[in-house]
C-alpha positions in Angstrom: 0.0 0.0 0.0 2.7 2.5 1.0 5.0 1.6 -2.0 2.1 1.9 -4.4 1.1 5.2 -3.0 4.6 6.6 -3.1 5.2 5.5 -6.7 1.8 7.1 -7.6 3.0 10.3 -5.9 6.1 10.3 -8.0 4.1 9.6 -11.2 1.4 12.2 -10.5 3.8 15.0 -9.6 2.1 18.4 -10.4 2.9 22.1 -9.9 2.5 23.4 -6.3 -1.0 24.8 -7.1 -2.3 21.2 -7.7 -0.2 19.3 -5.2 -3.1 18.6 -2.9 -5.1 16.9 -5.7 -2.2 14.8 -6.8 -1.5 13.7 -3.2 -5.2 12.8 -2.7 -5.3 10.8 -5.9 -2.1 9.0 -5.0 -3.5 8.2 -1.5 -6.6 6.7 -3.2 -4.4 4.6 -5.5 -2.3 3.4 -2.6 -5.4 2.5 -0.5 -6.9 0.7 -3.6 -3.7 -1.3 -4.0 -3.6 -2.2 -0.4 -7.2 -3.4 -0.5 -6.6 -5.4 -3.6 -3.5 -7.1 -2.1 -5.5 -7.9 1.0 -8.3 -9.5 -1.1 -5.8 -11.4 -3.3 -4.3 -13.0 -0.1 -7.6 -14.8 0.5 -8.0 -15.9 -3.1 -6.4 -19.0 -4.6 -4.5 -17.3 -7.3 -1.0 -17.8 -8.7 1.8 -15.5 -7.7 2.4 -14.3 -11.3 -1.2 -13.8 -11.9 -1.7 -11.8 -8.7 1.3 -9.6 -9.5 0.1 -9.0 -13.0 -3.4 -8.1 -11.7 -1.9 -5.6 -9.2 0.2 -4.1 -11.9 -2.8 -3.8 -14.2 -4.9 -2.1 -11.6 -2.0 0.3 -10.7 -1.5 1.1 -14.4 -5.2 1.9 -15.0 -5.7 3.9 -11.9 -2.5 5.9 -12.4 -3.1 6.5 -16.1 -6.7 7.7 -15.5 -5.5 10.0 -12.7 -2.8 11.5 -14.9 -5.3 12.1 -17.6 -7.6 13.8 -15.1 -4.8 16.0 -13.7 -3.9 17.1 -17.2 -7.5 17.9 -18.0 -7.6 15.4 -20.9 -9.9 12.7 -19.4 -12.6 12.0 -22.0 -14.8 9.1 -23.0 -12.3 8.1 -25.6 -9.6 7.8 -23.0 -11.9 5.7 -20.8 -12.6 3.4 -23.7 -8.9 3.1 -24.4 -8.0 2.2 -20.8 -11.1 -0.1 -20.6 -10.0 -2.0 -23.7 -6.5 -2.4 -22.5 -7.8 -3.7 -19.1 -10.1 -6.2 -20.7 -7.4 -7.6 -23.0 -4.9 -7.7 -20.1 -7.5 -9.5 -17.9 -8.1 -12.1 -20.6 -4.3 -12.7 -20.8 -3.9 -12.8 -17.0 -6.8 -15.3 -16.4 -5.6 -17.5 -19.3 -2.1 -18.0 -17.8 
């Protein structure tokens, strides 16, 4: 949780005027990663699959947060991240 949040802070770095928003988004990403890790501990899931799933969730949440902070979040961007997530989930669950 802490590592995911700190990496998200580094990736979402913004000018001082928007620092509170970027820290808030990074905290939400860190908490989400912690909750997902906690849930995966109770699920019979391979180590590689769990790691790939965590990376996918981190990638999607961080990417959407970056787009939001830049003011470029649109329905096209949501479709793009959704399509990438679906393809990646198919690959992860087929391993």
